[in-house]
KEVEXPA-696066 format. One record per residue (C-alpha): y, z negated, x negated; residue in one letter. Coordinates in pm, whole numbers, plus 50000, padded with zeros to 5 digits. Layout:
YZXa
...
END
This chain:
311217604262261m
308697587362489k
305147600462460f
302527601662731k
299447590362540l
296517609562679v
294017593162443v
294877559662288l
292457542062056f
293207507861913v
290887486861703c
288077475461936s
288177441361775f
291777436661888m
291017448462240f
288097424362264a
290207395262149q
293537402662319y
293087420062658p
296077402462809y
298587418263046l
300907388663083i
304127403362944q
305317438662866k
308227452462671k
309457487362573i
310297490762203i
311127519061963t
310057517361600d
308277534661316a
304717525461398g
304677487961458l
305687469161769s
307727437261758s
304517419061847s
302747432761539g
300277454961728l
299617488261561h
299327519161782y
298227553761676s
297137584861861l
294347601161667y
291317623161699q
288517629961453a
286507662261438t
283487669761218i
284227701961027i
281277707660794d
278797690960564s
278757696760193g
279017682659843d
281117651059817m
282727663859495v
284597687759723g
286937658459800l
286467637559489a
289847643259320l
293427641359439q
294227669659195n
292817693659451q
294227698459802e
291427706460045c
293547706060361v
296817724560424s
299137728060724f
301747755260771n
304367745561033p
305787780861049i
302557797161170v
301297764061315d
297887765461150a
295557743060951v
293287754860667a
290437734960511i
288097743660226t
285027725360100n
282097729759865r
278707737360004n
275957712459926f
273217736259815n
274127757159629p
277237737459537t
279117766859386g
279757782559729i
283047775359910l
283537774460288n
286807777360480v
287717763960825h
290927772261013t
292487761361342a
295827762661522p
297907731261498g
296747718861838d
293117721861714l
292187740062036s
289557761161853f
288047765461506w
287277795761291q
284447786961051h
284057810760755d
281007801860547y
280377814260192s
283897828560166v
283467824359793y
279837829859693s
279957825059316q
281017860559228q
282987848058925l
280857817258867g
280047785059054p
283177772759233g
284567737659190r
287387715659328y
288817740259584p
292347740159726t
293347753860066a
296687771660111i
297937778060465a
299967809560399g
302317828460627s
300077859260640q
296797840460637g
294857813460453p
294137813760080y
291887793359854i
292157786459483s
289587770259255f
288237767058902p
284887783358830w
282217776158572l
281117800458301t
277727783358276s
276547750158409m
278347727458348p
280987743958127a
284497748758266w
285587784658294g
288307803958468g
290617802758768a
289977820759094g
291827827659419a
290997845259743q
293017858060040f
292087862460407c
293607897260434s
292667900660799g
295097873060888g
294617839661055w
291317834261238f
290057869161150s
287297858860909g
288117889460695i
288427878960329w
289147900360026d
286947896459718p
287937868159482p
290487874859209v
290117861958852d
293667849158809i
292987833358466g
292147858458354p
288827849958191g
287577817558046d
290547793358032q
288497761058054k
290287754258382c
289667721758566q
292407724058831t
293857754459011v
296537746659274i
298207775159463g
301457774459665k
303237800459875e
306837806859768l
309877814059985s
309677850859891n
306057852760012g
304507854559667n
301867830259544m
302237807559241c
299187790659089f
299227761658843i
296237760458607l
295317728858419y
293117738658125s
291687721757818t
291127751357586d
293887761157538p
295207726957640y
298077725057885g
299497737858213l
299807775158283q
301287793958577y
300227826558738r
302487842759000t
301007869959222y
302177890459516n
301077879259862d
297907900559864s
296847889059515l
296707925559404t
299477923559142a
300217897658873l
304017893758869l
304357868858584d
302417843458381s
303127818158112g
303097781758012w
304587753058203v
303727733457890t
301437744757605p
300957709357473t
298187684457561p
299057667457887c
297577655358213y
298367670358552y
300157648058808w
301087671859089g
302627704759198w
304397712359524d
306707739159656y
308817734659970n
309617767660141i
312507752560340n
314147739660021a
313137769959814g
312117749659510i
308927737259345g
308187709259098y
305317705758851v
304777670258719f
302607660258422y
302237631058182v
301717627057811d
298617605057822h
296037593558070y
296067557158183i
299047534358124s
301857517058309d
304407531258065s
303417567658024m
306167593658020d
306377617358317i
307767652558269f
308547680758511y
309737716358542r
311077734158848t
311027769758979t
312417788559277t
310537821459238d
307497813659021g
308977834558739i
312077816258616s
311477779858520w
313837751658428s
313557735058087p
311197705558057e
312807673258175q
311647637258165m
311387619758500y
313037585658476n
310567563758663i
310937526058692v
307347513858670w
306637484458902p
304177465758674n
302797442058939p
299997429758709y
299707417658351v
297457447258271n
298407477958476n
296867512258479y
297267544258679i
294277565258787r
295807599858761l
293107620258932s
292397593059190r
295747586859354g
298667605359189c
300417633059380q
303867648559417a
305527663859720v
308897680959771v
311007672260075t
312927697060288d
316017685460099n
314437697259774g
313807662459632d
310457651759487p
308467621459601l
305797607659367l
302957585659488v
300517566459269f
297997538159278a
298817509959035n
295577491558957m
294947456958814n
293267462758479g
292117426558459d
290027429158775d
286497437858661p
285057442759010d
285047473259232y
287097477859443p
289807465759209q
293067451159324y
295737477559340g
298997486859509k
300357520359627i
303907529659522y
306307558159593v
309097568959359s
311797585359572h
314707586559324t
314847587858946e
316027555358791g
315457535559113q
312657510059162p
309477523659314c
308747512559672v
305437496259752e
303927511260067v
300627492160077s
301617455460113s
304737454960327t
303037433860594f
302997400760406g
299787404060206m
299977388059862p
297797415459717d
295737445359821t
292797465759703q
294507498759775a
293637531359601f
293137569159647y
296657576759769s
297987609959896t
301407620060033i
303027644460280a
306507652260411t
308467673160664a
311987670160800g
313147635560696n
309667620960744m
307087611660482a
303607596860507a
301157581760259v
297457575760318t
295137554460107y
291917534460119l
291487496860147t
288207477460181p
287027469160532r
284837440860407n
284937418060104s
281807431759937m
281707447759594q
280457480359445d
278327501359681s
278417473959945m
282147480159992a
283157498660309w
286657512860340h
289277521960598d
292087547560580i
295587533460614h
298777553160672i
302357542760589s
305357561760725k
308967567260624s
311817582160828y
314427584760553d
312707607160297n
310647579760139g
313347553760076i
312097527660324t
308627524560471w
307127509360783g
304137486560814i
300817502660713p
298447511460995e
294657512160986n
293657545261146i
289857542661110t
289217507161229s
287497522261535w
284897540361323s
281387526461276n
280727550760993q
281457548560623r
284667567660553v
285907577860209s
287967602260002l
290897609860238p
293277638660168q
296527643660356l
297917678560422a
301167680860225k
303197691160532r
303497669760843l
303507685161189d
306977674661307i
306607692961640t
303637671761743r
304637643261509e
301237640661348r
299567640861008a
296367660060932y
293887640760717i
290597653760578l
288047627460481y
284347622960414a
281707604160609i
278937592560379v
275507604860488r
273797579360262l
275217546360389p
274007527760080s
276357547359851r
280097544159805d
281657577759720m
284637565859517d
282467541859316l
279917569059244m
282507593659123w
284837570858931a
282357546558777y
278697555458826d
278617592158725n
275817595558976g
274607626059161s
276847638359441s
275167634959780p
275987654560090s
278757642360319v
280277651960651y
283827665460629f
286007652460913n
289547661261014l
291637632961156l
295127634961296y
297357604561326a
300717600061493s
303707598161259v
306417598461525g
308897572061637v
307637564461984e
308447542062276e
305437520862361r
304437493862601e
303577462662405v
301117437862550e
301927402062454f
299097376562424p
298707350062690e
298007321562451k
297807312462085i
294647324461906s
293177323461556l
290417344661396n
289097351661045v
287577384960952f
285217389060775p
283597354660790n
281637344860580p
283887358660307v
283157367459943v
286647370559801q
289047387360042h
289557380060412s
292137386560683r
293417358760904i
294527371861243i
296587350161475y
298647356461789t
301617338561939l
302677341562306p
306267332662207v
308127330361878s
308097297861687g
307687279561356d
304107281661235i
302017264260973s
298777280560855l
296857258960607k
293457256760443l
291597223560434f
288417212660259s
285597195960454v
286827161560343d
290217167760504g
292267176360194r
294907203460233m
294167228159953v
296497257460030k
299427267660248i
298467302660359i
301497311160573d
304477293360723q
307917299360870g
309427313361187h
307307341261339k
307867365261626a
305637366261931a
302567388061901g
299827395461653l
300077386861282h
297697395761000i
297617376660669v
295497387060372s
293747357760207f
292307359659853n
289687332359799t
289037338259427n
290517304359332e
288187284559558f
284587273759515a
281817283159755s
281517261360060g
282897254460405t
286637252060473y
288837249060780f
291917269760859i
294397251661085i
297177269661273l
300017248861421e
302837263061635c
304987249161917n
302937217161951n
299677236661968e
296907234761708c
293857257061648l
291087253361391t
288757280161257e
285877274061017k
285717296360707l
282537299660497v
283087311260138l
280087326459958v
280157336259592k
END
């Protein structure tokens, strides 16, 4: 299908460097042209401001899309007081917004880590609540009984019931219209389920998914497939932990516990998985689960640490890396989230925009796409390179909009530009400042596009000066054999960065400078009897 792009944003840096109209070509692919240029149709809308902890964990699901009713639901924590929960809804085309403030106003206790559920009859929210600050308490849920965009909400329901020491409460609508909630609690320790009718007025069944100590990985139910999966692990951070799951079709009958046979990738000597910061599960329309996780380098002491994003699409098969398929030797990728619909799947995650550490690190949201239910993945695309604001904490609605071929992504804009949200939450244990909640949609379709080829060979380094991680960007007007090398100031060749036969267009190579001392270097690009030199300044 060929799209008429009404609004097309591409990284302003690329437009400034490559405004050539010398050669055009029509191609069809999964998000990357044969020239290497990334194209995405997207639009960002500020939804609300509130407490950044409202997006801090991937255990919660703050944005939800229902393709049947074609509606989006978002929930977030208020900033002051933080126990209040707001809800925002819109049709899939985002033509208008219904903003419902103080939907939950602490009737059971201060609300935490809310989840939005875009139901068939109307939106829902689910959340843990505190018995007293800061003690964990029970599980709550609430239904918009007036229907979509009505603003009429029923009082909250204690679905625990009572003090269950709940930390996570994730609700899903079932094929029969009922609602099934998964509760992760620590006293008693384990995963519980609560299945209610659609109006939350009757408890239909409750019990244990597992009554033993565990850690929550993810829960998803696909209405088209009529099946849901709950995944959990036996311990917290490891590259060899055991993953278990149980399935249900009706929220009442559950399969026996089964071990998920995952083939861990182990890209580093010391690997670890941040469960609450990048592990999710989704169920495809075929009824098969996809698991996403961020595999971090435990030997990297600096934030942001080196890490890779992987998807497990089939038990017993190797996991597929979705973060470094464009030739980078390594990435600093983390905070992954996943969605699916039809035979499509998408994963979003964060990578650093600059090479600074700790709170000086700025991030961008990348998206990777699959068109065969997660088996193979296209080249990752930066969908926030246009932004001059500090983005963080992205969450992807679990269902893609296959009609418009787009993904809905909720993320935070930091109102205190000196603070990095992920660093604060994962490492600093600092106070949680206010953020702006933005909704972004990005194209996930296979489109025909006009590709603009560069007029001449070019070479750029970004950022420069560099602390430890830089991107080398070069363009070729025609295909050819290239040589990209690093030289010291005395003319010694110290590293071959890239070489081989390359297609015409734009190419991006990640360059890790950890092995080199501070100083001035020269990067030399040779191709088809042409030679370009770019100075690189390394500061440590």
